[in-house]
Structures are given as structure tokens and as C-alpha cells.
PyMOL Python script that loads the backbone (N, CA, C, O; Angstrom):
from pymol import cmd

cmd.read_pdbstr("""\
ATOM      1  N   MET A   1     -12.254 -59.505 -76.536  1.00  0.00           N
ATOM      2  CA  MET A   1     -12.522 -60.211 -77.775  1.00  0.00           C
ATOM      3  C   MET A   1     -12.609 -61.706 -77.490  1.00  0.00           C
ATOM      4  O   MET A   1     -11.783 -62.244 -76.753  1.00  0.00           O
ATOM      5  N   ALA A   2     -13.577 -62.364 -78.052  1.00  0.00           N
ATOM      6  CA  ALA A   2     -13.836 -63.771 -77.794  1.00  0.00           C
ATOM      7  C   ALA A   2     -12.878 -64.678 -78.558  1.00  0.00           C
ATOM      8  O   ALA A   2     -12.315 -64.290 -79.581  1.00  0.00           O
ATOM      9  N   TYR A   3     -12.705 -65.896 -78.040  1.00  0.00           N
ATOM     10  CA  TYR A   3     -11.953 -66.923 -78.752  1.00  0.00           C
ATOM     11  C   TYR A   3     -12.766 -67.275 -79.997  1.00  0.00           C
ATOM     12  O   TYR A   3     -13.969 -67.520 -79.906  1.00  0.00           O
ATOM     13  N   THR A   4     -12.113 -67.300 -81.154  1.00  0.00           N
ATOM     14  CA  THR A   4     -12.824 -67.603 -82.391  1.00  0.00           C
ATOM     15  C   THR A   4     -12.281 -68.865 -83.034  1.00  0.00           C
ATOM     16  O   THR A   4     -11.120 -69.233 -82.850  1.00  0.00           O
ATOM     17  N   TYR A   5     -13.145 -69.516 -83.791  1.00  0.00           N
ATOM     18  CA  TYR A   5     -12.789 -70.721 -84.534  1.00  0.00           C
ATOM     19  C   TYR A   5     -13.442 -70.617 -85.909  1.00  0.00           C
ATOM     20  O   TYR A   5     -14.630 -70.317 -86.030  1.00  0.00           O
ATOM     21  N   THR A   6     -12.648 -70.868 -86.934  1.00  0.00           N
ATOM     22  CA  THR A   6     -13.173 -70.851 -88.303  1.00  0.00           C
ATOM     23  C   THR A   6     -13.206 -72.280 -88.821  1.00  0.00           C
ATOM     24  O   THR A   6     -12.182 -72.963 -88.833  1.00  0.00           O
ATOM     25  N   ASN A   7     -14.380 -72.733 -89.250  1.00  0.00           N
ATOM     26  CA  ASN A   7     -14.528 -74.115 -89.703  1.00  0.00           C
ATOM     27  C   ASN A   7     -14.078 -74.291 -91.145  1.00  0.00           C
ATOM     28  O   ASN A   7     -13.616 -73.342 -91.777  1.00  0.00           O
ATOM     29  N   TYR A   8     -14.213 -75.500 -91.660  1.00  0.00           N
ATOM     30  CA  TYR A   8     -13.736 -75.803 -93.016  1.00  0.00           C
ATOM     31  C   TYR A   8     -14.527 -75.069 -94.099  1.00  0.00           C
ATOM     32  O   TYR A   8     -14.064 -74.956 -95.234  1.00  0.00           O
ATOM     33  N   LYS A   9     -15.710 -74.574 -93.758  1.00  0.00           N
ATOM     34  CA  LYS A   9     -16.516 -73.820 -94.714  1.00  0.00           C
ATOM     35  C   LYS A   9     -16.161 -72.335 -94.720  1.00  0.00           C
ATOM     36  O   LYS A   9     -16.649 -71.577 -95.558  1.00  0.00           O
ATOM     37  N   GLY A  10     -15.305 -71.922 -93.775  1.00  0.00           N
ATOM     38  CA  GLY A  10     -14.921 -70.523 -93.680  1.00  0.00           C
ATOM     39  C   GLY A  10     -15.814 -69.690 -92.783  1.00  0.00           C
ATOM     40  O   GLY A  10     -15.700 -68.464 -92.778  1.00  0.00           O
ATOM     41  N   VAL A  11     -16.702 -70.320 -92.020  1.00  0.00           N
ATOM     42  CA  VAL A  11     -17.602 -69.614 -91.112  1.00  0.00           C
ATOM     43  C   VAL A  11     -16.913 -69.471 -89.758  1.00  0.00           C
ATOM     44  O   VAL A  11     -16.371 -70.443 -89.232  1.00  0.00           O
ATOM     45  N   THR A  12     -16.933 -68.265 -89.194  1.00  0.00           N
ATOM     46  CA  THR A  12     -16.284 -68.003 -87.913  1.00  0.00           C
ATOM     47  C   THR A  12     -17.303 -68.076 -86.786  1.00  0.00           C
ATOM     48  O   THR A  12     -18.399 -67.524 -86.886  1.00  0.00           O
ATOM     49  N   TYR A  13     -16.925 -68.767 -85.707  1.00  0.00           N
ATOM     50  CA  TYR A  13     -17.756 -68.922 -84.512  1.00  0.00           C
ATOM     51  C   TYR A  13     -17.013 -68.373 -83.306  1.00  0.00           C
ATOM     52  O   TYR A  13     -15.783 -68.412 -83.261  1.00  0.00           O
ATOM     53  N   HIS A  14     -17.755 -67.861 -82.327  1.00  0.00           N
ATOM     54  CA  HIS A  14     -17.198 -67.296 -81.101  1.00  0.00           C
ATOM     55  C   HIS A  14     -17.571 -68.205 -79.928  1.00  0.00           C
ATOM     56  O   HIS A  14     -18.691 -68.711 -79.850  1.00  0.00           O
ATOM     57  N   LEU A  15     -16.609 -68.402 -79.015  1.00  0.00           N
ATOM     58  CA  LEU A  15     -16.826 -69.267 -77.859  1.00  0.00           C
ATOM     59  C   LEU A  15     -17.444 -68.473 -76.712  1.00  0.00           C
ATOM     60  O   LEU A  15     -17.015 -67.358 -76.414  1.00  0.00           O
ATOM     61  N   HIS A  16     -18.458 -69.061 -76.070  1.00  0.00           N
ATOM     62  CA  HIS A  16     -19.153 -68.442 -74.945  1.00  0.00           C
ATOM     63  C   HIS A  16     -19.226 -69.421 -73.778  1.00  0.00           C
ATOM     64  O   HIS A  16     -19.136 -70.635 -73.966  1.00  0.00           O
ATOM     65  N   ALA A  17     -19.389 -68.884 -72.576  1.00  0.00           N
ATOM     66  CA  ALA A  17     -19.563 -69.694 -71.371  1.00  0.00           C
ATOM     67  C   ALA A  17     -20.710 -69.105 -70.558  1.00  0.00           C
ATOM     68  O   ALA A  17     -20.935 -67.894 -70.541  1.00  0.00           O
ATOM     69  N   GLU A  18     -21.422 -69.995 -69.890  1.00  0.00           N
ATOM     70  CA  GLU A  18     -22.546 -69.556 -69.070  1.00  0.00           C
ATOM     71  C   GLU A  18     -22.700 -70.519 -67.903  1.00  0.00           C
ATOM     72  O   GLU A  18     -22.592 -71.733 -68.077  1.00  0.00           O
ATOM     73  N   ASP A  19     -22.952 -69.981 -66.716  1.00  0.00           N
ATOM     74  CA  ASP A  19     -23.212 -70.807 -65.539  1.00  0.00           C
ATOM     75  C   ASP A  19     -24.712 -71.046 -65.453  1.00  0.00           C
ATOM     76  O   ASP A  19     -25.504 -70.104 -65.461  1.00  0.00           O
ATOM     77  N   VAL A  20     -25.095 -72.321 -65.372  1.00  0.00           N
ATOM     78  CA  VAL A  20     -26.507 -72.677 -65.318  1.00  0.00           C
ATOM     79  C   VAL A  20     -26.767 -73.497 -64.054  1.00  0.00           C
ATOM     80  O   VAL A  20     -25.853 -74.090 -63.482  1.00  0.00           O
ATOM     81  N   THR A  21     -28.027 -73.519 -63.633  1.00  0.00           N
ATOM     82  CA  THR A  21     -28.439 -74.327 -62.487  1.00  0.00           C
ATOM     83  C   THR A  21     -29.217 -75.520 -63.011  1.00  0.00           C
ATOM     84  O   THR A  21     -30.209 -75.364 -63.723  1.00  0.00           O
ATOM     85  N   LEU A  22     -28.759 -76.717 -62.652  1.00  0.00           N
ATOM     86  CA  LEU A  22     -29.431 -77.943 -63.073  1.00  0.00           C
ATOM     87  C   LEU A  22     -30.647 -78.207 -62.190  1.00  0.00           C
ATOM     88  O   LEU A  22     -30.837 -77.534 -61.177  1.00  0.00           O
ATOM     89  N   ARG A  23     -31.459 -79.169 -62.564  1.00  0.00           N
ATOM     90  CA  ARG A  23     -32.699 -79.438 -61.817  1.00  0.00           C
ATOM     91  C   ARG A  23     -32.465 -79.731 -60.345  1.00  0.00           C
ATOM     92  O   ARG A  23     -33.265 -79.323 -59.503  1.00  0.00           O
ATOM     93  N   GLY A  24     -31.390 -80.427 -60.020  1.00  0.00           N
ATOM     94  CA  GLY A  24     -31.094 -80.767 -58.626  1.00  0.00           C
ATOM     95  C   GLY A  24     -30.491 -79.619 -57.844  1.00  0.00           C
ATOM     96  O   GLY A  24     -30.156 -79.789 -56.672  1.00  0.00           O
ATOM     97  N   GLY A  25     -30.343 -78.455 -58.460  1.00  0.00           N
ATOM     98  CA  GLY A  25     -29.788 -77.296 -57.797  1.00  0.00           C
ATOM     99  C   GLY A  25     -28.284 -77.153 -57.974  1.00  0.00           C
ATOM    100  O   GLY A  25     -27.689 -76.196 -57.478  1.00  0.00           O
ATOM    101  N   GLN A  26     -27.665 -78.093 -58.675  1.00  0.00           N
ATOM    102  CA  GLN A  26     -26.219 -78.059 -58.889  1.00  0.00           C
ATOM    103  C   GLN A  26     -25.859 -77.024 -59.950  1.00  0.00           C
ATOM    104  O   GLN A  26     -26.541 -76.902 -60.968  1.00  0.00           O
ATOM    105  N   GLN A  27     -24.784 -76.282 -59.701  1.00  0.00           N
ATOM    106  CA  GLN A  27     -24.299 -75.297 -60.664  1.00  0.00           C
ATOM    107  C   GLN A  27     -23.335 -75.968 -61.630  1.00  0.00           C
ATOM    108  O   GLN A  27     -22.525 -76.803 -61.227  1.00  0.00           O
ATOM    109  N   GLN A  28     -23.422 -75.600 -62.906  1.00  0.00           N
ATOM    110  CA  GLN A  28     -22.523 -76.153 -63.912  1.00  0.00           C
ATOM    111  C   GLN A  28     -22.242 -75.086 -64.961  1.00  0.00           C
ATOM    112  O   GLN A  28     -23.129 -74.317 -65.332  1.00  0.00           O
ATOM    113  N   ARG A  29     -20.996 -75.047 -65.436  1.00  0.00           N
ATOM    114  CA  ARG A  29     -20.623 -74.113 -66.504  1.00  0.00           C
ATOM    115  C   ARG A  29     -20.736 -74.840 -67.831  1.00  0.00           C
ATOM    116  O   ARG A  29     -20.213 -75.942 -67.996  1.00  0.00           O
ATOM    117  N   ILE A  30     -21.425 -74.209 -68.777  1.00  0.00           N
ATOM    118  CA  ILE A  30     -21.533 -74.780 -70.111  1.00  0.00           C
ATOM    119  C   ILE A  30     -20.788 -73.879 -71.090  1.00  0.00           C
ATOM    120  O   ILE A  30     -20.716 -72.664 -70.905  1.00  0.00           O
ATOM    121  N   TYR A  31     -20.237 -74.492 -72.133  1.00  0.00           N
ATOM    122  CA  TYR A  31     -19.530 -73.790 -73.190  1.00  0.00           C
ATOM    123  C   TYR A  31     -20.266 -74.033 -74.493  1.00  0.00           C
ATOM    124  O   TYR A  31     -20.742 -75.140 -74.745  1.00  0.00           O
ATOM    125  N   TYR A  32     -20.363 -72.995 -75.328  1.00  0.00           N
ATOM    126  CA  TYR A  32     -21.025 -73.153 -76.619  1.00  0.00           C
ATOM    127  C   TYR A  32     -20.467 -72.142 -77.615  1.00  0.00           C
ATOM    128  O   TYR A  32     -19.914 -71.111 -77.233  1.00  0.00           O
ATOM    129  N   PHE A  33     -20.624 -72.456 -78.890  1.00  0.00           N
ATOM    130  CA  PHE A  33     -20.188 -71.580 -79.969  1.00  0.00           C
ATOM    131  C   PHE A  33     -21.403 -70.913 -80.599  1.00  0.00           C
ATOM    132  O   PHE A  33     -22.473 -71.512 -80.703  1.00  0.00           O
ATOM    133  N   ALA A  34     -21.221 -69.662 -81.018  1.00  0.00           N
ATOM    134  CA  ALA A  34     -22.270 -68.922 -81.719  1.00  0.00           C
ATOM    135  C   ALA A  34     -21.621 -68.070 -82.809  1.00  0.00           C
ATOM    136  O   ALA A  34     -20.459 -67.680 -82.696  1.00  0.00           O
ATOM    137  N   LYS A  35     -22.381 -67.789 -83.857  1.00  0.00           N
ATOM    138  CA  LYS A  35     -21.860 -66.977 -84.961  1.00  0.00           C
ATOM    139  C   LYS A  35     -21.632 -65.532 -84.536  1.00  0.00           C
ATOM    140  O   LYS A  35     -20.688 -64.893 -85.001  1.00  0.00           O
ATOM    141  N   GLU A  36     -22.477 -65.017 -83.668  1.00  0.00           N
ATOM    142  CA  GLU A  36     -22.370 -63.633 -83.195  1.00  0.00           C
ATOM    143  C   GLU A  36     -21.803 -63.636 -81.774  1.00  0.00           C
ATOM    144  O   GLU A  36     -22.117 -64.517 -80.973  1.00  0.00           O
ATOM    145  N   GLU A  37     -20.976 -62.651 -81.476  1.00  0.00           N
ATOM    146  CA  GLU A  37     -20.412 -62.534 -80.136  1.00  0.00           C
ATOM    147  C   GLU A  37     -21.451 -61.915 -79.208  1.00  0.00           C
ATOM    148  O   GLU A  37     -22.021 -60.869 -79.519  1.00  0.00           O
ATOM    149  N   LYS A  38     -21.699 -62.564 -78.060  1.00  0.00           N
ATOM    150  CA  LYS A  38     -22.683 -62.072 -77.099  1.00  0.00           C
ATOM    151  C   LYS A  38     -21.946 -61.378 -75.955  1.00  0.00           C
ATOM    152  O   LYS A  38     -21.143 -62.013 -75.270  1.00  0.00           O
ATOM    153  N   PRO A  39     -22.202 -60.094 -75.736  1.00  0.00           N
ATOM    154  CA  PRO A  39     -21.500 -59.349 -74.685  1.00  0.00           C
ATOM    155  C   PRO A  39     -21.730 -59.967 -73.306  1.00  0.00           C
ATOM    156  O   PRO A  39     -22.853 -60.331 -72.957  1.00  0.00           O
ATOM    157  N   GLY A  40     -20.672 -60.076 -72.543  1.00  0.00           N
ATOM    158  CA  GLY A  40     -20.770 -60.604 -71.188  1.00  0.00           C
ATOM    159  C   GLY A  40     -20.713 -62.117 -71.096  1.00  0.00           C
ATOM    160  O   GLY A  40     -20.549 -62.656 -70.001  1.00  0.00           O
ATOM    161  N   LYS A  41     -20.843 -62.815 -72.212  1.00  0.00           N
ATOM    162  CA  LYS A  41     -20.830 -64.276 -72.190  1.00  0.00           C
ATOM    163  C   LYS A  41     -19.659 -64.854 -72.977  1.00  0.00           C
ATOM    164  O   LYS A  41     -19.358 -66.041 -72.850  1.00  0.00           O
ATOM    165  N   SER A  42     -19.000 -64.036 -73.782  1.00  0.00           N
ATOM    166  CA  SER A  42     -17.881 -64.539 -74.572  1.00  0.00           C
ATOM    167  C   SER A  42     -16.654 -64.689 -73.686  1.00  0.00           C
ATOM    168  O   SER A  42     -16.468 -63.938 -72.729  1.00  0.00           O
ATOM    169  N   ILE A  43     -15.814 -65.679 -74.020  1.00  0.00           N
ATOM    170  CA  ILE A  43     -14.577 -65.884 -73.276  1.00  0.00           C
ATOM    171  C   ILE A  43     -13.403 -65.791 -74.241  1.00  0.00           C
ATOM    172  O   ILE A  43     -13.519 -66.117 -75.422  1.00  0.00           O
ATOM    173  N   GLU A  44     -12.268 -65.337 -73.710  1.00  0.00           N
ATOM    174  CA  GLU A  44     -11.120 -65.023 -74.556  1.00  0.00           C
ATOM    175  C   GLU A  44     -10.205 -66.200 -74.825  1.00  0.00           C
ATOM    176  O   GLU A  44      -9.484 -66.192 -75.823  1.00  0.00           O
ATOM    177  N   GLU A  45     -10.210 -67.220 -73.962  1.00  0.00           N
ATOM    178  CA  GLU A  45      -9.290 -68.343 -74.105  1.00  0.00           C
ATOM    179  C   GLU A  45     -10.050 -69.661 -74.110  1.00  0.00           C
ATOM    180  O   GLU A  45     -11.148 -69.776 -73.566  1.00  0.00           O
ATOM    181  N   LEU A  46      -9.436 -70.638 -74.735  1.00  0.00           N
ATOM    182  CA  LEU A  46      -9.950 -71.993 -74.692  1.00  0.00           C
ATOM    183  C   LEU A  46      -9.727 -72.525 -73.283  1.00  0.00           C
ATOM    184  O   LEU A  46      -8.609 -72.417 -72.779  1.00  0.00           O
ATOM    185  N   PRO A  47     -10.733 -73.095 -72.617  1.00  0.00           N
ATOM    186  CA  PRO A  47     -10.537 -73.608 -71.262  1.00  0.00           C
ATOM    187  C   PRO A  47      -9.479 -74.713 -71.234  1.00  0.00           C
ATOM    188  O   PRO A  47      -9.345 -75.479 -72.188  1.00  0.00           O
ATOM    189  N   ALA A  48      -8.740 -74.785 -70.144  1.00  0.00           N
ATOM    190  CA  ALA A  48      -7.691 -75.795 -69.997  1.00  0.00           C
ATOM    191  C   ALA A  48      -8.290 -77.192 -70.073  1.00  0.00           C
ATOM    192  O   ALA A  48      -9.318 -77.469 -69.456  1.00  0.00           O
ATOM    193  N   GLY A  49      -7.645 -78.068 -70.831  1.00  0.00           N
ATOM    194  CA  GLY A  49      -8.098 -79.448 -70.949  1.00  0.00           C
ATOM    195  C   GLY A  49      -9.140 -79.679 -72.028  1.00  0.00           C
ATOM    196  O   GLY A  49      -9.647 -80.794 -72.158  1.00  0.00           O
ATOM    197  N   TYR A  50      -9.472 -78.666 -72.799  1.00  0.00           N
ATOM    198  CA  TYR A  50     -10.478 -78.793 -73.851  1.00  0.00           C
ATOM    199  C   TYR A  50      -9.844 -78.601 -75.226  1.00  0.00           C
ATOM    200  O   TYR A  50      -8.848 -77.892 -75.371  1.00  0.00           O
ATOM    201  N   VAL A  51     -10.431 -79.239 -76.223  1.00  0.00           N
ATOM    202  CA  VAL A  51     -10.014 -79.075 -77.617  1.00  0.00           C
ATOM    203  C   VAL A  51     -11.261 -78.821 -78.462  1.00  0.00           C
ATOM    204  O   VAL A  51     -12.365 -79.214 -78.085  1.00  0.00           O
ATOM    205  N   VAL A  52     -11.077 -78.170 -79.594  1.00  0.00           N
ATOM    206  CA  VAL A  52     -12.187 -77.891 -80.507  1.00  0.00           C
ATOM    207  C   VAL A  52     -12.183 -78.951 -81.597  1.00  0.00           C
ATOM    208  O   VAL A  52     -11.163 -79.182 -82.245  1.00  0.00           O
ATOM    209  N   THR A  53     -13.328 -79.595 -81.796  1.00  0.00           N
ATOM    210  CA  THR A  53     -13.511 -80.516 -82.910  1.00  0.00           C
ATOM    211  C   THR A  53     -14.660 -79.982 -83.761  1.00  0.00           C
ATOM    212  O   THR A  53     -15.369 -79.058 -83.363  1.00  0.00           O
ATOM    213  N   GLU A  54     -14.825 -80.570 -84.916  1.00  0.00           N
ATOM    214  CA  GLU A  54     -15.828 -80.091 -85.854  1.00  0.00           C
ATOM    215  C   GLU A  54     -16.744 -81.234 -86.254  1.00  0.00           C
ATOM    216  O   GLU A  54     -16.286 -82.353 -86.487  1.00  0.00           O
ATOM    217  N   ASN A  55     -18.038 -80.953 -86.333  1.00  0.00           N
ATOM    218  CA  ASN A  55     -18.968 -81.939 -86.848  1.00  0.00           C
ATOM    219  C   ASN A  55     -18.664 -82.118 -88.331  1.00  0.00           C
ATOM    220  O   ASN A  55     -18.683 -81.147 -89.088  1.00  0.00           O
ATOM    221  N   GLN A  56     -18.388 -83.330 -88.745  1.00  0.00           N
ATOM    222  CA  GLN A  56     -17.977 -83.601 -90.129  1.00  0.00           C
ATOM    223  C   GLN A  56     -19.066 -83.251 -91.140  1.00  0.00           C
ATOM    224  O   GLN A  56     -18.766 -82.839 -92.260  1.00  0.00           O
ATOM    225  N   ARG A  57     -20.317 -83.412 -90.751  1.00  0.00           N
ATOM    226  CA  ARG A  57     -21.422 -83.207 -91.678  1.00  0.00           C
ATOM    227  C   ARG A  57     -21.752 -81.732 -91.909  1.00  0.00           C
ATOM    228  O   ARG A  57     -21.933 -81.300 -93.047  1.00  0.00           O
ATOM    229  N   ASN A  58     -21.829 -80.951 -90.799  1.00  0.00           N
ATOM    230  CA  ASN A  58     -22.265 -79.562 -90.970  1.00  0.00           C
ATOM    231  C   ASN A  58     -21.208 -78.522 -90.604  1.00  0.00           C
ATOM    232  O   ASN A  58     -21.438 -77.327 -90.787  1.00  0.00           O
ATOM    233  N   GLY A  59     -20.055 -78.953 -90.093  1.00  0.00           N
ATOM    234  CA  GLY A  59     -18.972 -78.035 -89.794  1.00  0.00           C
ATOM    235  C   GLY A  59     -19.121 -77.254 -88.510  1.00  0.00           C
ATOM    236  O   GLY A  59     -18.325 -76.350 -88.253  1.00  0.00           O
ATOM    237  N   PHE A  60     -20.133 -77.576 -87.675  1.00  0.00           N
ATOM    238  CA  PHE A  60     -20.337 -76.847 -86.442  1.00  0.00           C
ATOM    239  C   PHE A  60     -19.278 -77.235 -85.414  1.00  0.00           C
ATOM    240  O   PHE A  60     -19.077 -78.426 -85.176  1.00  0.00           O
ATOM    241  N   PRO A  61     -18.589 -76.264 -84.793  1.00  0.00           N
ATOM    242  CA  PRO A  61     -17.542 -76.581 -83.820  1.00  0.00           C
ATOM    243  C   PRO A  61     -18.131 -77.057 -82.496  1.00  0.00           C
ATOM    244  O   PRO A  61     -19.196 -76.607 -82.072  1.00  0.00           O
ATOM    245  N   VAL A  62     -17.407 -77.983 -81.849  1.00  0.00           N
ATOM    246  CA  VAL A  62     -17.818 -78.550 -80.574  1.00  0.00           C
ATOM    247  C   VAL A  62     -16.611 -78.537 -79.653  1.00  0.00           C
ATOM    248  O   VAL A  62     -15.499 -78.839 -80.087  1.00  0.00           O
ATOM    249  N   LEU A  63     -16.812 -78.195 -78.395  1.00  0.00           N
ATOM    250  CA  LEU A  63     -15.740 -78.189 -77.418  1.00  0.00           C
ATOM    251  C   LEU A  63     -15.779 -79.523 -76.681  1.00  0.00           C
ATOM    252  O   LEU A  63     -16.812 -79.900 -76.128  1.00  0.00           O
ATOM    253  N   LYS A  64     -14.646 -80.242 -76.674  1.00  0.00           N
ATOM    254  CA  LYS A  64     -14.572 -81.544 -76.016  1.00  0.00           C
ATOM    255  C   LYS A  64     -13.377 -81.586 -75.091  1.00  0.00           C
ATOM    256  O   LYS A  64     -12.379 -80.900 -75.310  1.00  0.00           O
ATOM    257  N   ARG A  65     -13.489 -82.389 -74.065  1.00  0.00           N
ATOM    258  CA  ARG A  65     -12.329 -82.595 -73.175  1.00  0.00           C
ATOM    259  C   ARG A  65     -11.309 -83.414 -73.929  1.00  0.00           C
ATOM    260  O   ARG A  65     -11.641 -84.395 -74.595  1.00  0.00           O
ATOM    261  N   GLY A  66     -10.071 -82.998 -73.816  1.00  0.00           N
ATOM    262  CA  GLY A  66      -9.075 -83.726 -74.590  1.00  0.00           C
ATOM    263  C   GLY A  66      -7.811 -83.741 -73.903  1.00  0.00           C
ATOM    264  O   GLY A  66      -6.843 -84.312 -74.404  1.00  0.00           O
TER     265      GLY A  66
END
""", "prot")
cmd.dss("prot")
cmd.show_as("cartoon", "prot")
cmd.util.cbc("prot")
cmd.orient("prot")
């Protein structure tokens, strides 16, 4: 089961992670929230050193280093 976050509007989002290759060939892990849980990409815990904040205007959750 994925880590979930419910915003001030009551909408629930699921946290996902994906390893991507940048143009220079460097590997980087990206984190993102989605309304639907995607099999194989969802993660169960908040990564160490990160906190969830919310966009004040639209309520979309964002993962930031904190």
C-alpha cells in the first residue's frame, strides 16, 4: 500500500518513485504524487529527509527536502 496524503480539500494522493535517466546519462530518482496508485511505482514510506507541503492555491501535494 502506498504512502497517502490527504489535502485540505479532502482529496487523497499516493506517493510514487521512479528512476529516470537524465540527458547526460546520470540516473536520478524522482518522487511524485498521483490520485491513483500505480502498481510497481508506489512507495510505502516517506523518504528520509523529506516533508510533504501543499500548494496553497490548488492543494496539490509536493515533496520537499526538509
